[in-house]
N, C-alpha and C positions, 0 to 999 in steps of 0.2 A: 390414649391409644399409642402403642409402640409403632414407630415408623419402620417399615420394612427396609432392611439394608440393601443397597444396590448389588447387582450382579458383580462377580469377579470378571474382570476383562483382561485380555492379553493381546499383545501385538509385537511385531518386530519394529523396534524404534529407530533402527538405522536404515539408511537409504538402500534401495535394491542394488544388487551387483556384488562384486567381490571386494573384500576389504580385509585389513588386518584384524579388525575387531568388529563384532556384530552384537547387538543388544536385543534381548527379548525382555519386555517390560510387562509386569502384572500388577494390577491394582484392585483393591476391594477390601473385604474384611474376612478374617479367618484364613489367612494365608499360611499358617503354620503347617497345616496338613500338606499343602502343595509343596512348600519349600522342603519339608522333610522327605517327601517322596522323590523330589528331584535331586536333592543333594545328599540324602542319607544321614543328615545331621540336623541339629537345631542351630539356627544362625543367631549370632549375637547382633543386636541392633547397631547399624551404622559401622559395621566392621567388615572390611573386604576379606572374604574367605575364598581361598583357592580350593576348588573342589571339582570332582567329576559331576556331570549331569546325567542321571540314570533314566533308562527306559523302563517300561513296566516289567520286563523280565530281568532287570538289574544289569543289562548290558549298558555300556557307556556310550551315550550319544555324542558327547563333547566334554571338554573340560575347560574351566575358566574361573572367573571371579563371580561370586554371588554376593549381592548386597541387599540387606533387608532394612526397610525404614518403617518403624511403627507409626500409627496414626497418633496425633495429627501432623507429626513432623516429617512430612513428605511433600512431594510435588503436588499430588492430588488432594492431600489432606486425609487420605485413607492409608491403609497398609499398602506398601509398595515393595515388590521384589524385582530386582534387576539381575538378569543373568548375562554376563558379558563373556561371550565365547568367541570363536573364530568367525570371520566375516563372510564365509561362503553361504550363498543363498540356500543350498541344500541342507546344510547342517542347521542353519537357523530355522528352517521349516520343520525339521525333525524336533527341535526343542519346543517350538511353538505348538506343534501337534500334541506333544506330551502334556503341555499345560492345558490344552483343550480337553484331553482325555481325563485330566484330574479335576475337571469341573468349571474351568474358565470358559468364557466365550470370546470370540474374536471382537476386538474393539472396533467401534465405528470411527471414521475419520474425525480427529479432533476431540475424541471422547475423554482422553486423559486431561486435556486442558479444560474441557467443559466441566469435569468434576472438580478441578482446582477452583474454577469460578464458583460453582455451586457450593463449595465448602469454604468460601471466603478466603482462599489463599491468594487471590488476585481479583481485581475488578475486570470488567469487560474490555476496557481499553488496553489493559495490560495483557489480557489473554490474546487479543488480536495481535499485539506486538510480538508475541511468540512466533506466530506464523510469518509476520513481516521480517523478523530477524532471520528465520530460516531461508526466506525467499530473497533476502537482500542481495543485490548483484554488485553493489559498489560499497566502498568503505564508508562513504557519507551516509548511505542508507542504513548500513549496519549500526553505525554510531547513533543515529536517530532512533532506530528500533530499540536499542539498549536503553536509551533515555526513557522511552515510553514504557518499556518493561519494568524499569526501576520506579516508575510512578510519576515521572515529571509531568506528563500530560494530565494524568488523573488528578494530581495535586492542584494544578491551576484551575481545573474545572471544579473541583470540590471547593476551592476558595471562592469562586464566583457564586456557586450554589449557596454557600454559607451566607454571603452578603445578600443574596436574594431572600433567603429564609429570614434574616434579620429585618429586611425591609418589609416582607410580608407580615411579619409579626406586628410591626407598628401599624400597618394599614388595617389589618384585620382586627387589631385591638380597638381601633377607632370605630369599627362597625359594632363590635360586641360590647364595648365599654365607653360610649361616647362622652360620658360625664366624668370619667376618671382622669384627673389631672396628673401629669407626670408620666403617664403610661403611653398615651397616644401621641402621634406626630401629626399635627394639623397644619403645619407650615408647608404649603405647596412648593415654595421655592426650595426648601431643604429636600423635599421628596424628589423634585426634578433634578437637583444636583446629584443626589445619590443614584438615581437612574442613569443619568449621563455618565457618571463615573464607571458604572457597571458596563455600559455600552462601550466606553473607551477600552476597558480591559478586554471585553470580548473581541473588539476589533483587533487588538494586539495579538490575542490568542489565535484568532482566525488567520491572521497573516502568517504566523509561525506554522499553523496547521496546513495552510496551502503550500508552504515550502516543503513540508513533510509529505504531502500528497504527491508533489512532483517527484520527490525522491522515491516514493513507493511505486507509483504508477509509471513514471517516466513520461515522456512526451512523444507523440507521433509526428514526425517531420517528413513531409512528402516533397520530393523533388519533381517538378513538372517543367515542361518546356517542349519546344518543337524538336523533332528528331535531329540528332547530331549537334546539340548545343553543349554537350559535355556533362550530362547528368551522371553517366556512369563513371567518368573520370573524377567528378566531385565526390561521388559515393565512395570510390576507392580511396581517395585522399582522406576523407573524414574517418573511414574505417581503419586506415593504416595498412590495408592489404588489398589484394586483387579479388574482390567479391563480385564484381560486375564485369561483363565482357565489354571491352572498349574496341570500337571499330569506326572507320570512316564511313561505313555503309549505313545510311539512314534506316531506322526501323530495326536495328539489331536487338534492342530490348523490347520483347514482345509481351512480357509479363512482369509483374512487380517483383523486385528483388528486395528482401528485407534484411537489415543488419542491425543488431543491437550493439550500441557503443556507449561510451560515457565521455562527457566533457566536464572536467573539474568535479568528478564524482557524481554527476547527474546523469541518470540513464536516459538514453534517447533511442527511439525506434525509427531508424532512417529507412525510407522506402523510395527506391529508384523505380520510377514508373515508365510505362511505355510512352514514347513520344506521341503527342496529340496532333493528328493531321487527318485530312481526308484520305481514305484508302479503300480499295476494293478487297484487300487481303482479309479473309475471314478471321484468321488467327490474330492478326494485328488489331482488328476491330474489337475482338474479345478482350485483348490486353488493355485497350483504351477504355472499355467499359469498367474494368477493374480499377483503372486509374481514377475514374470519376468517383467510384465508391471510396477509394482511399482518401481522395481530396475531401469528401464530405465528412470523414471521421478524423481529419487532421487537427492537431493543435497548432500547427504552423505549416505554411506552404512556402517553399523556396521556388520562386519563378526564375528559371534560368534563361538568360538572353545571350546570344552570341554577339559580343561587343565588336568583333571583327566584321560581322555581317548582320547587323540588327534588321529585323523585318517586322514593322508594326502590324502588318496584315496578319502575321502569325501570332503576335502577342495578344491582341485584343480578344480573339476567341478564347484564348487560355484564361484570361481574367474573367470572362463571362461564366466560366465553369466553376469558379471559386466562390462559395457563399460569402456574403458580405461580412458575416460575423467572425470569419476565420482570419487570423493575422497572416500577413505575407511579407516576405522580403524579396526584393528584386536583386538578383545576382547576375552581374554582367561578367561573363566568363571570357577567357581567352585574351586577356589584356597583354599577354606576352607576344601576341601577333600584331598588336596595334601600338606598341611602345607606350602604353598608358601606365600610370602608376597606380598602385593599390590605394584605394580610398573608400571612405564611407560618406555618403551625402544624404542629408535629410531634406526632402522637398515636399512641402505641404503635408507633413505628417507621414510621409512614405520614405522608407529607408532603401537606398540603393548602394550596393556593395560592388566594387570593381576588383576582380581577382583573376588569378589563373590557377585552375585546379591542376593542370598538367605540370606547371612550373612551380607549384607550391608557393604562390605569392598571394598574400592577403587572407590566407586560411585562418590565421589566428583571430583576425578581426571578425570573420564570419562566425567562428565559435562563440565569441563574446556577444555578438548580436543575437544569435540563436537563443542563448541563455536569457538574455535581457528580454527578448520578445515573448518567450513562454512564461515569463514572470518569476524567474529564479533570482533570488538575491541571497548572497552568502551572509547568513545571520547566525549568531550564537544561540544555542538553546532550541534549535529546530527539533521537533519531535515527530515521529511517524504518525500520519493521520490518513484516514480513509474518506471516501466520498460521503459516507453516512455521517461522519463526524462534522464535515463542513456543512452539510445540510442541517444538522442539529444546531450548530452555532448560528447559522443564518436564520433559522426559525426562531431561536431564542431572541436574537437581535430584533427581528420583526415584532415580536410580542412586546419587547421593551419600548420600541418606538410607539407602538399602540398605547402602551401604558402612559407614556409621556403626554398623550392627548386626552387622558382620562383622569387627570389629577383631581378634578372636582367631583368626579363620580367614583366614590370609594369602592363600590361593589365591582364595577367594571375594571378599575385599577387593580384590585386584588385578583381578579380572574386572569388578567393579562400577565401579572407577575407569576401566578401559578403555572400558566402554560409555558412561560419562559423557563421556569425551574424544571418542568417535566421534559422539555426538549433537551436540556443539558443532562438530566439524569439518564437519558437514553445512551449517552456516550459511555458512561461508566457502568451501566447495567442496572441501575435501580428502576424498577417498574418497567422492564422491557418485556414485550410480548414473547411467549414461548416460540412462536413461529420465526421471529427474528433471530432468536438464539440458535435455533436449529439451522437456519441459513448460514449464520456466521461460522459455526463450528464444523459444518459439513465441508467447508472449503479447506480445512486443515489436512495435513497428511496423516495417514494411519500411523499410530505409534506416538502421536503427540496429542 
């Protein structure tokens, strides 16, 4: 039975707004008719052709570069036509509309990359890294996304899967051919050593993936403290600009102020919250309710204390609002008023930093402590990773631990190894459910 060819899809591939160049991308099969109608000529493969783009009445919509890529040597693995014209939104819409008149349909978000995945131009981890590269807000994140796009992440996962397949082969051969010497592996000590080696490799991959997840997602850092302890001043100092109103009047910040910044290439979402205190002011109470919501979603909480006027009665209620599982750093601000020196003190596993946001004293140490506390470590070979990748690695590791407990029960051992392989296969896209694929590609921008 001949498989039906997919629809021809088209979309504007450049960002909305004005620009010097804008691109309309078309993918499918049988594009010669569309390209001839648009350009009035037959295009040579992979040759940039300067040409007008024609409307149905042969009036010129725009002029620019037309590029034709025959299948399978294209981004999607299908025939691809790219029309590179002027970057005004109006003219791009005219060209796109002409493509739709000629039989194309508007592409869904991520559909070009989804077709690339379906046509084996890239695996799922590489496809996701396309979106990560587009969305990267720091140079570190962009470099990691490029490594994943080039297959670094996929290659290490495939390497582990290959070792699992080899191990499964020996175990299942034991079940199917128990009397066949030289084929089966009956030494449980050797089996245990091989499983342990795979677990160690997964641990190393997981650590690199967690670093990539921090680069991709960033970390949410929430500033909390009593009113007038200097949260807004610290926010401005970390951001390098006046993003929060600074005032000696307590309660000035009545709602959360968010700022995205980076420290050593790591994106952070800093949230300056309303000061927590008892108040009858309805607006201020609403701000404090949002403060609590931000605290519960935080990756790190900076608890600010006025070192010039510490008040334990204010600090204890603050700590009660922070869930136990959320890391916190105690920041003693305003040391410029007390003649103290900037320092970092570790007391019973708790970090205390002494600094002055206003005088820019000790801010470098704070940046270092923030990165350390959220789990960032500067390592070579970090690749971009998502939460689902980390979950898959953890699930595979759990099955390997279970396999270590079943060395004498060959059927159970084989089943645990199979589940470990299936978990890792989900990272690169083998045997992934269609609904998961739809969710992943729906998060892409249109045109990609």
